[in-house]
N, C-alpha and C positions, 0 to 999 in steps of 0.2 A: 773202722770195723763195725759191721752191722750188729754184732752182739753187744757192743758197749764200748766204753772208754777205759783203757788201761793206763794207770799211772804208776811209775816206779820212782821212788825217792831214795837217795843215798846221802846220809848226813854224817859228817864227822863232828863229834862232840869234843870239847876241851874244857878243862877246869880252869877257872879264872880267879883273880884275886877279889872280885866283887862279892859282897854278901847278898844273901837272898832277901833279907828284910829291907835293905837300902840299895836297890839297884842303881848303878851308874852307867853312863854312856860309854865311857872309855875304861875298859878293864884290861889288865895285863894277863896274858895266858901263861899258866904255869907249865913250863917246858918239861919238867921231869915227871909229870903225871901221865897216867894212862889216857889214851885217846880212843874211846870206843867208836866203832863205825856202826851206824844204824841203817837198816834197810827196811823200807815199807813199800808194799805193793798193794794197790787197790784196783778193783774192777767195778765200774759203775754201769748201770743199764742206760738205755737211751730214752727213758721217759722224760716228761716235762720237769718233774722233780726227781733227779737221779737218786737211785737207791744203790747201796753197796751190794753187789752180787757176791763178792768174795774179797778177802783181805789177808795179808800176812805182814807181821811186824816182828823185827828182831834187832836188838841192840846187843852186839857181842863185843867183848874186848879185842882190840887189835893185836895184843901181845900173846894171845892164847896159842898154845902149841899146835892145836888142831885147826888153825885158821883156814887152811885149804879145804878141809872137810866141811867146815861151817859155811864157807863161801859156796861150795858145790850144793849143799842143802838149801841155802838161800835161793840160789838160781833155780833149782828144781821147784821149790815152793812158789816162786814168782811165776814160773812158766805155768804151773797149775792154776794160779789166780788169773793169769792172762787168758786161759782157755775157758774160764767160767762163762756159761751162757751160750757156748757154741755147740754145734752138733744137734740142735733141736731139743735137747734136754732142757726143760724149764726147771730151774733150781727150786728146791723147797725152801721157803723162807718162813720163819716163825710167824704165826698168825694168818697164814695163807688159807688154811682150812679150819673149819669149825665143826665140831661134832656135838650132837645133843642126844640125850637118852630118850627113847620113845616110851610112851605110856604102855602098860601091859594091855593086851587085847582081851 
């Protein structure tokens, strides 16, 4: 895509028996716990040092009653991220413009 690179990640999280302070290599997954699904979408420009044009991140529980609505919203948000930088519109990025106050005449 000439407007940049779009990346979409979908991660399934699971609670394990390992402790945060002493991580181990082999941890047992706790089966009876909630397993949230995380979705992250990023759009990078095509410069030498890629900059993030737009992003969306959401980690929602998979047991939620409105899971279908959350999934639809996530898909719409990711489509918007994917469209970032297209259509000739250059996005406004913080620090792109600087303004100074002139001296009185």
